C-alpha positions, 0 to 999 in steps of 0.5 A: 166338399174336398179333403185336406190334411196337415201337409204344408203344402195344403195349409199355411206355415202351421199345419196342425193349427186352425185358423180360430187357434185350435189343434185339428182333428177329427170333425174339423172343417174349413170353410169361409161361408160359415162362422167359426162354430157353426155344426154342419153335416153332410149328405149324399157323399158316400164316403162320409156318415151322414150321422156325424157331426162336423165343426167349422174351426178353419179357413181356406184360401179366399179363392174358394168361397163355396167350399168346405175342406174336410180335415183328415189325418193322413193324405190318403184318405183326404185323397180317398174322399176326393171332390164330391158336391154333397149336401150341407145341413147345418146344424147351429 
């Protein structure tokens, strides 16, 4: 699991629009291994509440097949998460 924000260097040329066509917001994740609309939780990440539910609405570069990227409003928050190994629970 890693973090990203709406910085052009970390996204495509429309940094506030997800691959699904929605606006980025708290609770959005990018993942290539789950279909759009999949709800997930993270366990064992420390920095992220295990009760928070996220939704897949964005994609990552195709070279990242086994990673989930959590959207953050600020680059500082994304960097604070860093890269972590976490358990992912698929809700639906």
